[in-house]
N, C-alpha and C positions, 0 to 999 in steps of 0.2 A: 692770717691778720685782722684783724677788725676792722669793719665796716665804717666805723665811729669814730671820730677822733676824739682820745684823754689828754685830759690836761689836770695840772696841779688846780686844787679848788681855790680859788679868789675869797678871800677876805668879803668883798659884796657879792657871797654866793651864799653866808650861813643860814641867814632866812628862809635861800628855795632852799638847802640842804634840808632845814631843821621840818621845813612841810612835806619833802616829799616823804622823810623818814615817816611823818605822824598819817600822810597818805598808804604808804603800802604800811603799814600795820594796819592801817583800818581791814585791807584784804582776810588777815586772822582775821575780826571779827563774826563775816560773814562764814566763815567758818568752826564758830563757836570755839573760839581762844582768843575770846576779849580780853583776857591777862596781857597777853602780845601786845593787843590795845590798844589794850591804856596804861603799858609800860609808860614812862615817859621817855621822850628821847630828846638830846644833851641841851641844856643851859644854851642860850646866845653865847655866853663865855667860854660853856665848856667846847663849843663847837668852835669858836674864831681860835681856839689853844689846838686841837685838833690842825686845822686849817695851815697858819700861823708855824706849825711844827711841822708840816712837807705833811704829815699822811693820813690826810684826801685827796682825792683822784674825782673826777668826773669826765659825765658827759653832755656835748652843751647837741640840742636839735632846738634848731630854728631861735638861737640865740639864745635859750634859757636849759639851763639844767636842766637831765632827761634820770640821769640817775648819779647815785654815787655810790663808792667804795673806799673806807679806812680800812688801812692795813698799816700793823707795827711788828716788827721783830719779836718775834716770844719763843727758845728754846731755836736759838740760831732758823725759825720760817720763816717766811712771811707770814703772818697770822691776818686772816682776817676777821675784821673787830666786826664789819658792818660793812653792807651793799644793799640800798634802793634804791627800785624804781621808779618814777612818778608812775600810779596804773597806766596814764594817759601814754605810758611810754612802753606798754605791755608789749609784746612779741616783736620788738624794733629791735633786738637783741643788745641790747644796755648792758644790760648783768654781762652778757658773752665777753663785748667789745673792754667793760673793766673787769674780769677777769681772767682775761687774757692777757690786756695789759699788765695788773698784778704781777701774773707767769713769766714775763717776761723781763720788768725791772725786776721779779727776784732774783731770776734765773742772770741776770746784766751785775745786780749784787751778789751772788755767788755762791747764793740760797739754794740746796736740797731741794727745798717742798715748800710746800704753801700745805697752810693746817686752815680752822673753823670750826665751830662746833654750832649745831643748828636739828632742828627737828627732826627726826627719823620719819617721819609718813606724811607732813605738809608738801604739795608736791612740786611747788617751786621750792623747795628746802631737800632736801635728803636724795628724793631722787632726782632730782634736776642735779646736784651736783655729781651724782653715779654715774647721770651720764655724761657730764666732764671731765672722766674722771681720776673723781677722789675715788677713795676709801673708806667703808668706817673702821678706825680703830678699834686692836680688843683693848680691854682696861690693860695690860700690861705693855702699851705701846704710850700711853698716853704721859707725855711730859709733866713734870713742874709746872713747867710755868699755865698748860692747859686743864692742870689737875687744881689751878686758883681759878684759873677762868672760869670752868663749869661750877668751885665752891658760891663762885660769887654771883650766877647765873642761879644757884640754887636761891641764894639767903636773898633775892632782888625776887621770888616764886617765879622764875621760869617754867621751872621743871615738872608742872602736874601736864607734860605730854611728853612722850622720848624725847629723849637729846641722845646728842653723839657727838662723838671731836671724828673730823673727819680729814684727811691727809693727800694730796697729788706729790705723787714724789717727781717734781720736775725734769729730773737725765731719766725717765723715762717713757716720757711723751713727746710725740712735736707738738709747737706751736703756731 
């Protein structure tokens, strides 16, 4: 069980969510990946649509959003589109709480797996997700929906460093 309370995002959170995504993106600039930091966060209207659709969950710490996770169903899996943690809260297991909540909700919805796309070698990306039980998918395991998402990432210029698709098989792990 996660140590932080996770709740659905509210319209009043939208500006904080955008600020968190921008701040989290700045960490990539520090490792020579300015193209990630420069990739625009969703607009206020886009983020509000995600929040109203119920696909964004947040962790609050001291009355402020500390991180968020956006997840939607892609090819019958709970696909994590975005997870961002405010840099001031790194190391407080905010990301873990969000991932655990997402997995628990996916299982309750009858989904068998969680998927995501990420950078292979960025410490808080691929290596982190591997430690959390995700595995890298082979090319023949990539579903049509994941392939479309990867094509969009390539179109946006996010493939300047190696990326991969990952999967967490929920029925093989204990939450």
